[in-house]
C-alpha positions as CSV (number, residue, x, y, z in Angstrom):
1,M,44.8,0.5,175.3
2,E,44.6,-1.2,172.5
3,Q,42.6,-4.7,172.7
4,T,46.0,-6.5,172.1
5,E,47.3,-4.8,174.7
6,K,44.7,-5.6,176.7
7,N,44.9,-8.9,175.6
8,D,48.0,-9.2,177.3
9,Y,47.5,-7.6,180.0
10,L,44.6,-10.0,181.2
11,G,45.9,-13.0,180.0
12,K,49.5,-12.5,181.4
13,E,50.1,-9.9,183.9
14,K,50.1,-11.0,187.8
15,L,47.0,-12.1,189.3
16,T,47.0,-10.8,192.3
17,K,48.2,-7.3,190.4
18,L,45.0,-7.7,188.7
19,M,42.9,-8.5,191.2
20,A,43.8,-5.6,193.7
21,K,43.3,-3.3,190.4
22,F,39.8,-4.5,189.4
23,S,38.1,-6.0,192.8
24,L,39.5,-3.3,195.5
25,P,36.9,-0.7,193.3
26,C,34.0,-3.6,192.8
27,I,34.2,-4.3,196.7
28,L,34.0,-0.7,197.2
29,S,31.1,0.0,195.0
30,L,28.9,-2.9,196.3
31,L,30.0,-1.9,200.0
32,V,28.6,1.7,198.9
33,S,25.6,-0.1,197.4
34,A,24.7,-1.7,200.6
35,L,25.1,1.4,202.4
36,Y,22.1,2.8,200.9
37,N,19.8,0.8,202.9
38,I,22.3,0.5,205.9
39,V,22.3,4.2,206.2
40,D,18.8,4.6,206.8
41,Q,17.8,2.0,209.4
42,I,21.3,3.3,211.3
43,F,19.7,7.0,211.3
44,I,16.0,5.5,211.5
45,G,16.7,3.7,214.7
46,N,18.6,6.6,216.4
47,S,15.7,8.9,215.6
48,E,12.1,8.3,217.5
49,L,10.7,5.9,214.8
50,S,13.5,3.5,216.6
51,T,12.8,0.3,216.3
52,L,9.6,0.0,214.9
53,G,10.9,2.3,212.2
54,N,14.0,-0.6,211.4
55,A,11.0,-3.0,211.4
56,A,9.3,-1.0,208.4
57,T,12.4,-0.7,206.3
58,G,13.0,-4.7,207.3
59,V,9.8,-5.2,205.3
60,V,10.4,-2.8,202.8
61,F,13.6,-5.0,201.9
62,P,12.3,-7.4,199.4
63,A,10.9,-4.9,197.1
64,F,14.3,-3.8,196.5
65,V,15.7,-7.1,196.0
66,I,13.5,-8.0,193.9
67,A,14.4,-4.5,191.9
68,Q,17.4,-5.8,191.9
69,A,16.8,-9.1,190.7
70,F,15.9,-8.1,187.4
71,A,18.9,-5.5,187.0
72,W,21.7,-7.7,187.7
73,W,20.0,-10.5,185.4
74,F,20.3,-8.3,182.9
75,G,23.3,-6.2,183.9
76,D,25.6,-9.2,184.6
77,G,24.2,-11.1,182.0
78,C,25.2,-8.3,180.2
79,A,28.4,-8.1,181.4
80,T,29.5,-11.3,181.5
81,Y,28.8,-11.8,177.7
82,L,30.9,-8.5,177.4
83,N,33.9,-10.3,179.0
84,I,33.9,-13.8,177.2
85,C,33.7,-11.8,173.6
86,Q,36.4,-9.5,174.5
87,G,38.3,-12.9,175.3
88,K,37.5,-14.7,171.6
89,N,38.1,-11.1,170.5
90,S,34.7,-10.7,169.0
91,T,32.9,-7.5,170.7
92,E,30.8,-6.3,167.6
93,N,27.5,-7.2,169.0
94,A,28.3,-5.8,172.8
95,H,26.5,-2.8,172.1
96,K,23.8,-4.2,171.0
97,A,23.4,-6.1,173.8
98,V,24.0,-3.3,176.5
99,G,21.9,-1.1,174.6
100,T,19.0,-4.0,174.6
101,G,19.7,-4.4,178.4
102,I,18.6,-1.2,179.0
103,T,15.8,-0.7,177.5
104,I,14.8,-4.2,178.7
105,T,15.5,-3.1,182.3
106,L,13.7,0.3,182.1
107,A,10.5,-2.0,180.7
108,A,10.6,-4.3,183.6
109,S,11.2,-1.1,186.4
110,L,7.9,0.3,184.9
111,V,5.8,-3.0,184.9
112,L,7.2,-3.5,188.7
113,M,5.7,-0.2,189.5
114,A,2.5,-1.2,188.1
115,V,2.2,-4.6,189.7
116,I,3.4,-3.4,193.6
117,Y,1.7,-0.2,194.5
118,P,-2.0,-1.5,193.8
119,L,-1.2,-4.6,196.1
120,K,1.7,-2.4,198.3
121,R,-0.3,-2.6,201.8
122,P,-1.3,-6.5,201.6
123,A,2.0,-7.2,200.0
124,L,3.9,-5.4,202.9
125,M,1.5,-7.3,205.6
126,L,3.1,-10.8,203.8
127,F,6.7,-9.5,204.2
128,G,5.9,-9.1,207.9
129,A,4.9,-6.2,208.5
130,S,2.3,-5.8,211.6
131,E,-0.2,-3.2,212.6
132,N,2.7,-1.5,214.4
133,T,4.9,-0.7,211.8
134,I,2.8,-1.0,207.7
135,D,2.1,2.9,207.7
136,M,5.6,3.4,208.3
137,A,6.6,0.5,206.0
138,V,3.8,2.5,203.2
139,E,5.4,5.7,203.5
140,Y,8.8,4.2,203.2
141,L,7.8,2.5,199.9
142,D,5.6,5.0,198.2
143,V,8.7,7.2,197.5
144,I,11.1,4.1,196.8
145,L,8.8,2.9,194.2
146,A,8.1,5.8,192.2
147,F,11.8,6.0,191.4
148,F,12.3,2.0,190.3
149,P,13.7,2.7,187.3
150,V,16.7,5.1,188.1
151,F,17.4,2.3,190.6
152,M,17.1,-0.3,188.4
153,L,19.0,0.9,185.8
154,M,21.7,2.4,188.1
155,N,22.3,-1.3,189.3
156,M,22.5,-2.9,185.6
157,T,24.5,0.1,183.9
158,T,27.1,-0.1,186.9
159,S,27.8,-4.0,186.6
160,V,28.8,-3.3,182.4
161,I,30.3,-0.7,183.4
162,R,32.8,-3.4,185.8
163,A,32.9,-5.4,182.9
164,D,34.2,-2.8,180.1
165,G,37.4,-2.1,182.3
166,S,36.6,0.8,184.7
167,P,35.6,-0.6,188.0
168,A,36.5,2.4,189.4
169,M,34.1,4.6,187.5
170,A,31.7,2.1,188.9
171,M,32.7,3.0,192.3
172,I,32.8,6.5,192.0
173,S,29.0,6.6,190.4
174,M,28.0,4.5,193.8
175,L,30.5,6.5,196.1
176,A,28.6,9.7,195.4
177,G,25.6,8.1,195.5
178,A,25.9,6.8,199.0
179,V,27.4,10.4,200.2
180,T,24.7,11.9,199.0
181,N,22.3,9.8,201.0
182,I,24.8,10.0,203.9
183,V,24.1,13.5,204.0
184,L,20.7,14.1,203.6
185,D,19.1,11.5,206.1
186,P,19.8,13.4,209.1
187,V,18.9,16.9,207.3
188,F,15.2,15.2,206.5
189,I,14.7,12.8,209.2
190,F,16.3,15.3,211.9
191,A,15.9,18.8,211.0
192,F,12.9,18.8,208.6
193,H,11.1,15.6,210.4
194,W,9.8,14.1,207.5
195,G,10.5,10.2,209.3
196,M,10.5,7.5,207.1
197,A,9.4,9.9,203.8
198,G,12.7,11.3,204.8
199,A,14.6,8.2,204.6
200,A,13.4,6.6,201.5
201,W,14.0,10.3,200.0
202,A,17.8,10.6,200.9
203,T,18.1,7.4,199.4
204,V,16.9,7.5,196.1
205,I,17.9,11.4,195.7
206,G,21.4,9.2,196.1
207,Q,20.5,6.9,193.4
208,V,19.5,9.8,190.6
209,V,23.0,11.0,191.3
210,S,24.9,7.5,190.8
211,L,23.1,7.2,188.0
212,A,23.6,10.7,186.4
213,I,27.7,9.7,186.3
214,A,27.3,5.9,185.3
215,A,25.2,7.5,182.1
216,A,27.6,10.0,181.7
217,Y,30.4,7.2,181.2
218,L,28.4,5.3,178.8
219,F,28.3,8.2,176.0
220,R,32.3,6.8,176.1
221,P,32.9,2.8,176.7
222,K,36.2,1.6,176.5
223,T,35.7,-1.9,174.4
224,F,32.0,-0.6,172.7
225,R,30.0,2.3,171.1
226,L,26.0,3.3,171.8
227,T,24.2,4.2,169.0
228,F,19.8,4.9,168.9
229,K,19.6,2.1,166.9
230,S,21.9,0.0,170.4
231,F,18.4,0.6,172.4
232,I,16.1,-1.3,169.7
233,P,15.7,-4.4,171.1
234,N,17.7,-7.0,169.6
235,F,17.1,-10.6,171.2
236,G,19.3,-12.5,168.8
237,A,22.4,-10.4,170.4
238,F,20.9,-10.3,173.7
239,G,20.1,-13.8,173.6
240,E,23.2,-15.1,175.2
241,A,23.4,-12.2,178.1
242,F,20.1,-13.4,179.2
243,R,20.9,-17.1,179.4
244,L,24.7,-16.0,181.3
245,G,22.8,-13.5,184.3
246,I,19.6,-15.9,184.6
247,S,21.5,-17.2,188.2
248,S,22.0,-13.8,189.2
249,F,18.5,-13.1,188.7
250,I,17.3,-16.8,190.9
251,T,20.0,-15.8,193.6
252,Q,18.5,-12.7,194.3
253,T,14.9,-13.5,194.1
254,T,15.4,-16.6,196.2
255,I,16.6,-14.2,199.0
256,V,13.0,-12.6,198.4
257,V,11.4,-16.0,199.2
258,I,13.6,-16.6,202.1
259,V,13.1,-13.4,203.4
260,L,9.2,-13.4,202.9
261,V,9.2,-17.0,204.4
262,S,11.5,-15.9,207.3
263,N,9.4,-12.6,208.5
264,M,6.4,-14.7,208.5
265,M,7.7,-17.1,210.7
266,L,9.2,-14.8,213.0
267,A,6.1,-12.9,213.3
268,K,4.4,-16.2,213.8
269,Y,6.8,-17.9,216.5
270,G,7.8,-14.7,217.9
271,A,4.2,-13.8,219.3
272,L,4.1,-17.0,220.8
273,S,7.4,-16.1,222.5
274,R,8.3,-13.4,225.1
275,Y,10.0,-11.2,222.0
276,G,6.3,-10.4,220.0
277,A,6.1,-10.4,216.9
278,D,8.2,-6.7,215.7
279,I,11.4,-7.4,218.0
280,P,12.6,-10.1,215.5
281,V,11.5,-9.1,212.4
282,A,13.2,-5.9,213.2
283,V,16.5,-7.6,214.4
284,M,16.6,-9.9,211.1
285,G,16.5,-6.5,209.1
286,I,19.1,-5.3,211.0
287,E,21.0,-9.1,210.5
288,S,20.2,-8.9,206.7
289,K,21.7,-5.9,206.1
290,I,24.9,-6.7,207.7
291,F,24.7,-9.9,206.4
292,T,24.5,-8.1,203.4
293,V,27.5,-6.3,203.7
294,V,29.7,-9.1,204.5
295,I,28.5,-11.0,201.0
296,N,28.9,-7.6,198.9
297,I,33.1,-7.9,199.9
298,V,33.0,-11.5,199.0
299,V,30.4,-10.6,195.6
300,G,32.8,-7.7,195.3
301,I,35.9,-10.1,194.9
302,V,34.8,-11.9,192.7
303,L,32.8,-10.0,190.7
304,G,35.7,-7.8,190.1
305,C,37.7,-10.8,188.9
306,Q,34.9,-11.5,186.5
307,P,36.5,-9.2,183.7
308,L,39.8,-11.3,184.0
309,I,37.8,-15.0,184.2
310,G,35.7,-14.3,181.3
311,Y,38.7,-13.1,179.3
312,N,40.6,-15.4,179.8
313,Y,38.2,-18.4,179.5
314,G,37.4,-17.4,176.6
315,A,40.9,-17.1,175.5
316,K,41.4,-20.8,176.9
317,N,44.1,-20.0,179.6
318,Y,42.8,-22.4,181.6
319,G,45.3,-22.7,183.9
320,R,45.1,-18.9,184.6
321,V,41.3,-20.0,186.0
322,K,42.1,-22.8,188.1
323,K,44.5,-20.2,189.8
324,L,42.2,-17.3,190.1
325,Y,39.9,-19.7,191.6
326,F,41.9,-20.3,194.7
327,L,43.2,-16.9,194.7
328,I,39.1,-15.8,195.2
329,L,38.7,-18.6,197.5
330,L,41.5,-18.1,199.6
331,Y,40.1,-14.3,199.9
332,T,36.6,-15.5,200.3
333,V,37.1,-17.8,203.6
334,A,39.4,-14.5,205.4
335,V,36.7,-12.7,205.1
336,G,34.0,-15.4,206.2
337,V,36.4,-16.2,209.1
338,A,36.3,-12.6,210.2
339,A,33.0,-11.9,209.7
340,T,31.9,-14.8,212.5
341,L,34.9,-13.6,214.8
342,L,32.9,-10.8,214.8
343,F,29.7,-11.8,215.4
344,E,30.6,-14.3,217.7
345,L,32.5,-12.2,219.9
346,F,31.2,-8.6,219.6
347,P,26.8,-8.9,218.6
348,D,26.0,-5.7,220.9
349,A,28.1,-4.0,219.2
350,V,27.3,-4.7,215.7
351,A,23.4,-4.4,216.6
352,S,24.4,-0.9,218.9
353,L,25.4,1.2,215.1
354,F,21.3,1.2,214.5
355,G,20.9,2.2,217.7
356,N,18.6,1.8,221.2
357,P,15.0,0.1,221.4
358,T,13.3,2.9,222.6
359,N,8.8,1.4,221.4
360,V,9.5,-2.1,222.5
361,P,7.9,-3.4,226.0
362,N,11.4,-4.3,227.3
363,P,14.4,-3.5,225.3
364,E,16.4,-6.6,227.3
365,D,14.3,-8.7,225.0
366,Y,15.6,-7.0,221.8
367,W,19.4,-7.4,222.8
368,E,18.8,-10.7,223.6
369,F,17.9,-12.0,220.3
370,C,20.2,-9.6,218.7
371,R,22.3,-11.9,220.5
372,K,20.8,-15.4,219.7
373,T,20.4,-14.1,215.5
374,F,23.9,-13.0,215.4
375,R,25.6,-16.2,217.3
376,I,23.3,-18.7,215.9
377,F,21.8,-17.5,212.5
378,L,25.4,-16.6,211.0
379,S,27.1,-18.8,212.7
380,L,28.4,-20.4,209.0
381,V,28.9,-17.7,207.5
382,T,31.8,-18.4,205.9
383,F,30.5,-21.7,204.7
384,T,27.9,-19.3,202.3
385,C,30.2,-16.6,201.6
386,V,32.0,-19.6,199.5
387,V,28.8,-21.1,198.2
388,K,27.6,-17.2,196.7
389,M,31.5,-17.0,195.5
390,S,31.4,-20.7,193.5
391,A,28.1,-19.3,191.8
392,I,29.1,-16.0,191.0
393,F,32.3,-17.7,189.4
394,F,30.4,-20.5,187.6
395,Q,28.8,-17.2,186.1
396,A,31.3,-15.8,185.1
397,V,32.5,-18.8,182.8
398,G,29.4,-19.4,181.3
399,R,27.9,-22.5,183.5
400,P,25.1,-20.4,184.8
401,V,23.5,-24.5,185.2
402,H,26.1,-24.8,188.1
403,A,25.4,-21.3,188.9
404,V,21.8,-21.6,189.9
405,V,22.5,-25.6,191.4
406,A,25.2,-23.8,194.1
407,S,22.3,-21.1,195.0
408,L,19.3,-22.7,194.8
409,V,20.6,-25.7,197.0
410,R,21.4,-23.7,199.9
411,D,18.4,-21.3,199.7
412,I,15.5,-23.4,198.6
413,L,16.7,-26.6,198.6
414,C,17.7,-26.9,202.3
415,F,16.8,-23.6,204.4
416,L,13.6,-23.4,203.2
417,P,12.2,-26.6,204.6
418,L,14.3,-26.2,207.7
419,I,12.8,-22.8,209.0
420,L,9.5,-24.4,208.3
421,I,10.3,-27.3,210.3
422,L,12.5,-26.5,212.9
423,P,10.0,-23.8,214.8
424,R,7.8,-26.9,215.1
425,F,9.7,-28.5,217.7
426,F,12.4,-25.5,219.0
427,G,9.9,-22.5,218.8
428,I,11.3,-19.5,217.5
429,E,15.2,-20.6,218.0
430,G,14.5,-23.2,215.1
431,I,14.5,-20.4,212.7
432,L,18.1,-19.2,213.9
433,Y,19.4,-22.7,213.0
434,A,18.0,-23.1,210.3
435,A,21.0,-20.9,208.3
436,P,23.7,-23.4,209.5
437,A,22.6,-26.6,208.7
438,A,21.9,-25.4,205.1
439,D,25.2,-24.0,205.0
440,F,26.4,-27.1,206.0
441,I,24.5,-29.0,203.2
442,A,25.2,-26.6,200.5
443,I,29.3,-26.5,201.0
444,I,29.1,-30.1,200.5
445,V,27.4,-29.3,196.9
446,A,29.6,-26.2,196.2
447,V,32.7,-28.6,197.0
448,I,31.4,-31.5,194.4
449,L,30.6,-29.1,191.5
450,T,33.9,-27.1,192.2
451,A,36.0,-30.0,192.2
452,T,34.1,-31.4,188.8
453,F,34.5,-28.1,186.6
454,L,38.3,-27.8,187.5
455,K,38.6,-31.7,186.1
456,T,37.2,-30.4,183.0
457,L,39.1,-27.4,182.8
458,K,42.2,-30.1,183.2
459,E,41.2,-32.2,180.9
460,E,40.1,-29.1,178.1
461,K,43.4,-28.3,178.0
């Protein structure tokens, strides 16, 4: 498709048709991405590793998020920059930004490996590992850490591929890796008896497959061309992408902080309750994976629309930008409401996917804490979805400050203080009530930010 035809296509085609074309593959791609960790936990939970194995993967999860934070910072920044350039019909610097982003992503992965490896045991203990789970967690992390460059480049390049107008190819890349993971997990865990290391090897081999497909695409992208010189860092071209992606980085790093503090508080107050330290950490690890599925659907909707938002904003088609926002909001609310009904009505069915507890003192305590977690902690997940969606929308229109504020209010300014204060009065249940309280405050801020921004669009037109 010629550039002028693409301009007419993104600027004039029916929005619902465009959303179906761009968002559905993105949703599937991100759901597949979430499967990498979920599949491991499902197979681990249904093996002899059981609940303690799931607790071990839960404390390794922040390492994934840290790596993904840097990958999405550079990838989403390049993607947003590319889409805005397309709207302005000025893409001559795109290849420099993308190439620099790939080089910096690789460098960042090597630095993370060098920093985390010598500190892995104390770091995992800090993330909530106990004497019962620390060896399992180290066994899992050792393999995962060795393939950080693959994991980070996979996440970075798929963001660029989606922005290049090929969401289906990004989906195929992620799907191929996930299928590989699903096939290898039972082989390595049950047939070879490799335990936690087997689950990790299945994951990283799947990541290698995904990256191979993504790398092959970048030899012939649609809107830019990479050359050897593209990979020589050009911070002049990359500067704008660096700025545009910072909200993705902050959003992801806040997840690390939240998981860290949550696991510390769960272990502390769990030990003072009848649940013990391991059950709350294991259950919250499961909750975080399920929550990731819900959020990834929402993120897929708005991130898939990023080329549409960025192009129309760059082209000053503000009426379409506003219509896009309200369509995205409608689908986001629908996802949130459906998830809320599932968690409130069928928490046991959701948790049972991850196996039955066989290595905890009282299995009924495990199930009771699962019910409380899904029904209380995720009771206002619809608000969470809207806040996350708004942050990504602001990023897509080049408003990183709005995006950062929307993210930080919920996670840092509200949730963290509440999770530290409420357990003093309500015990471990106070941790669960911290989330809906933070969601309620954050949605008010998100509505104010959005209303102000939409009013500005009206004035600019």
